[in-house]
C-alpha positions as CSV (number, residue, x, y, z in Angstrom):
1,M,-0.2,-0.1,-0.3
2,V,2.7,2.4,0.9
3,K,4.7,1.7,-2.4
4,Q,1.3,1.7,-4.2
5,Y,0.3,5.6,-3.2
6,G,3.6,6.9,-1.2
7,S,4.2,9.3,-4.1
8,S,0.9,10.9,-3.6
9,F,2.1,11.4,0.3
10,E,3.0,15.3,2.0
11,P,5.9,15.3,3.9
12,G,4.2,15.4,7.3
13,S,2.7,12.0,6.6
14,W,6.4,10.4,5.5
15,R,7.2,11.8,8.8
16,D,4.7,10.3,10.7
17,L,4.4,6.8,8.9
18,F,8.2,6.6,9.7
19,S,7.8,7.6,13.2
20,V,5.3,4.8,13.6
21,L,7.7,2.3,11.7
22,F,10.6,3.7,14.1
23,R,8.6,2.4,17.3
24,I,8.5,-0.9,16.4
25,F,12.5,-1.1,17.3
26,D,11.3,0.3,20.7
27,L,11.2,-3.2,22.3
28,K,10.2,-2.0,25.8
29,V,10.3,0.7,27.9
30,D,12.7,0.8,31.2
31,R,10.4,1.5,34.2
32,Q,13.0,3.4,36.1
33,S,13.7,5.9,33.3
34,S,10.8,5.8,31.3
35,L,13.1,5.9,28.3
36,P,12.5,3.7,24.8
37,T,14.8,0.8,24.8
38,S,15.8,2.2,21.2
39,R,17.5,4.7,23.2
40,R,19.5,2.4,25.2
41,R,21.7,-0.8,24.4
42,L,19.5,-4.1,25.2
43,P,21.2,-6.7,27.0
44,P,21.7,-10.0,25.0
45,G,19.3,-12.9,25.0
46,G,15.3,-13.8,26.0
47,L,12.4,-12.3,23.9
48,D,14.6,-9.3,23.0
49,R,16.5,-11.1,20.9
50,E,13.8,-12.8,19.5
51,W,12.4,-9.9,18.5
52,M,15.6,-8.5,16.8
53,D,15.8,-11.5,15.1
54,T,12.5,-11.1,13.7
55,T,10.2,-8.5,13.7
56,C,13.3,-5.8,13.9
57,N,15.2,-7.2,11.2
58,H,12.1,-7.9,8.5
59,A,11.2,-3.7,9.3
60,L,14.4,-2.8,8.9
61,Y,15.1,-4.1,5.5
62,A,11.1,-3.3,4.6
63,M,11.8,0.4,5.8
64,T,15.3,0.3,3.5
65,D,13.2,-0.7,0.6
66,V,10.2,1.9,0.6
67,F,13.0,5.0,1.5
68,N,15.0,3.5,-1.8
69,E,11.6,3.3,-3.6
70,F,11.2,7.0,-2.5
71,F,14.9,8.6,-2.1
72,P,14.4,12.0,-3.7
73,R,11.6,12.8,-1.6
74,L,12.6,10.9,1.8
75,A,16.1,11.6,2.5
76,P,15.9,15.6,2.7
77,I,13.1,14.9,5.9
78,L,14.1,11.2,7.1
79,L,18.0,10.3,6.2
80,Q,19.0,11.4,9.6
81,D,16.3,9.1,11.1
82,M,17.0,6.1,9.0
83,L,20.8,6.7,9.6
84,A,20.1,6.8,13.5
85,Q,18.1,3.7,13.2
86,Y,20.9,2.0,11.7
87,K,23.4,2.7,14.4
88,W,21.1,1.7,16.7
89,C,21.0,-1.5,15.2
90,L,24.4,-1.5,14.8
91,R,25.1,-1.4,18.3
92,Q,22.4,-3.7,19.8
93,D,24.5,-7.0,20.9
94,N,22.6,-8.9,18.0
95,D,24.8,-10.0,15.2
96,Q,22.0,-10.9,12.7
97,L,20.4,-7.2,13.2
98,A,24.1,-6.2,13.3
99,R,24.8,-7.7,9.7
100,S,21.2,-6.5,8.2
101,A,22.0,-2.7,9.1
102,V,25.2,-3.3,7.4
103,A,23.6,-4.7,4.1
104,C,20.6,-2.2,4.5
105,I,23.3,1.1,4.4
106,E,25.0,-0.9,1.4
107,N,22.1,-1.2,-0.3
108,L,20.9,2.4,0.4
109,V,24.3,3.7,-0.8
110,V,24.5,1.6,-3.8
111,T,21.0,2.2,-5.0
112,N,20.6,5.9,-4.3
113,R,24.6,6.6,-5.7
114,P,23.5,8.7,-8.8
115,L,21.0,10.9,-6.8
116,L,23.4,11.9,-3.9
117,S,23.6,15.7,-3.2
118,P,27.2,16.7,-1.9
119,A,25.3,17.5,1.8
120,L,24.0,14.0,1.5
121,E,26.9,12.5,0.6
122,V,28.8,14.5,3.5
123,A,26.0,13.3,5.6
124,L,26.6,9.7,4.6
125,V,29.9,9.9,5.1
126,Q,30.0,11.3,8.5
127,F,27.8,8.5,9.3
128,L,30.2,5.6,8.1
129,A,33.3,7.6,9.6
130,D,31.0,7.9,13.3
131,V,30.4,4.1,13.1
132,V,34.1,3.2,11.9
133,R,35.2,5.4,15.1
134,S,32.7,4.0,17.9
135,T,33.3,0.7,16.3
136,A,37.4,0.9,16.6
137,A,36.9,2.5,20.0
138,A,35.3,-0.3,21.2
139,A,37.4,-3.2,20.0
140,S,40.4,-1.3,21.2
141,D,39.5,-0.9,24.8
142,G,36.4,-3.3,25.2
143,G,34.2,-0.7,25.0
144,N,36.0,2.5,26.3
145,K,35.2,4.5,23.6
146,S,37.2,7.5,24.8
147,A,40.8,5.3,23.9
148,T,40.8,5.4,20.2
149,A,40.8,8.6,18.8
150,I,39.9,8.4,14.9
151,Q,40.4,11.5,13.3
152,V,38.0,11.7,9.6
153,R,38.1,14.5,7.4
154,V,34.8,14.7,5.6
155,S,34.6,16.5,2.2
156,P,32.1,15.6,-0.9
157,K,34.0,14.6,-4.3
158,K,32.0,13.4,-7.2
159,Y,33.3,9.9,-8.4
160,R,30.1,9.9,-11.2
């Protein structure tokens, strides 16, 4: 239905739709902090793992597919939100979800490469640099992100 009628959606409708879809990743609410789990890292195992392996995984691919279909309309209003969702998936203790996020990021970039403006290109490179920085820091120190400083200079270049 979204693919069939999405071309008639206004930006506000897209924001509303993706706001609902992003809630799929809010697995539960911490009663002490009342922050959705999507704002925190989840412990491995249990129902959370099953939810990530099934529902979150399928939702991530479906959201990426819709995002690719309507990229010119969605990128200016939702790219940062999609990147934040990919980052959340990468930070969970769930290899399947992390692999799916990497595949979705690759699909997003490869599919839309010809459509990227310099600003969107910079946003994607900054996102990837941030992911590499946080991954390298966690790997070098077992999680202490201040242990490694990686400097990345981002400037748009045209390789078309």
